[in-house]
C-alpha distance (Angstrom), angle and dihedral (degrees) to the residues before:
residue distance angle dihedral
M1 . . .
P2 3.84 . .
T3 3.81 114.9 .
L4 3.77 131.9 -163.6
S5 3.79 114.9 -103.5
I6 3.72 124.4 -139.5
Y7 3.79 87.1 -101.9
G8 3.82 94.5 53.9
D9 3.81 94.4 -103.1
V10 3.75 123.2 143.3
H11 3.78 125.6 -169.4
I12 3.83 109.3 -130.8
P13 3.85 110.1 -140.8
D14 3.86 112.7 -107.3
N15 3.78 91.6 -122.8
L16 3.81 91.8 60.8
I17 3.81 93.0 43.3
H18 3.77 88.5 55.6
A19 3.75 97.3 40.0
L20 3.85 90.8 53.6
G21 3.81 94.5 39.5
L22 3.76 92.6 -123.1
K23 3.80 117.7 175.2
P24 3.78 131.0 -170.5
G25 3.80 109.3 -78.9
T26 3.79 93.4 28.3
E27 3.79 110.7 147.7
L28 3.78 113.9 -124.2
A29 3.82 128.2 -158.4
F30 3.85 119.8 -154.7
E31 3.77 124.3 -156.9
R32 3.75 131.5 -176.4
Q33 3.83 115.1 -129.1
G34 3.80 107.9 179.4
D35 3.77 105.0 -62.5
A36 3.78 94.5 -16.9
I37 3.75 132.2 85.7
V38 3.85 116.3 -140.6
M39 3.79 116.5 -158.9
R40 3.84 121.1 -161.7
P41 3.81 132.3 178.1
V42 3.85 109.9 -114.1
K43 3.75 111.2 -116.5
K44 3.75 108.1 -140.7
T45 3.77 115.4 -143.6
I46 3.77 117.5 -140.2
K47 3.81 110.4 -132.6
Q48 3.79 110.0 -130.6
S49 3.76 110.6 -124.3
R50 3.82 126.4 -151.4
V51 3.77 126.1 -132.8
E52 3.83 89.8 -113.8
E53 3.81 88.6 61.4
G54 3.86 93.9 55.5
P55 3.82 98.2 97.9
K56 3.84 90.4 47.4
I57 3.83 91.9 48.0
L58 3.78 89.1 52.7
G59 3.73 93.8 48.5
Y60 3.82 97.8 -107.4
T61 3.78 110.9 158.0
G62 3.85 101.6 173.8
P63 3.78 126.5 103.2
A64 3.81 121.6 -64.5
V65 3.83 113.5 -91.0
S66 3.78 124.0 -154.2
L67 3.80 123.1 -128.9
E68 3.81 88.1 -112.6
E69 3.80 90.2 57.2
M70 3.86 91.4 46.2
D71 3.87 91.2 51.5
A72 3.80 91.0 48.7
A73 3.79 91.7 50.0
I74 3.82 91.6 47.2
A75 3.90 90.2 49.6
K76 3.81 90.6 47.8
G77 3.81 91.4 51.0
A78 3.79 91.8 45.7
A79 3.85 90.6 50.4
Q80 3.89 90.3 49.7
S81 3.79 93.4 50.4
L82 3.82 92.8 59.2
């Protein structure tokens, strides 16, 4: 039976780790319910991004470029590669 260490650590039994699909680094939430402690893995939500945020997500810090300017640059690059 798992016991609480002097550091507050508890070993989670392997059968529960596998049953819940827990991996190293999984965030866990603890909740008190009466005299019991309920542990749940934290489900991370993935923030939906928009196309307009693409450059910012990729770390681009230059000026905004229109689709027309992008198309022109692509056509110019394609012509130069021939």
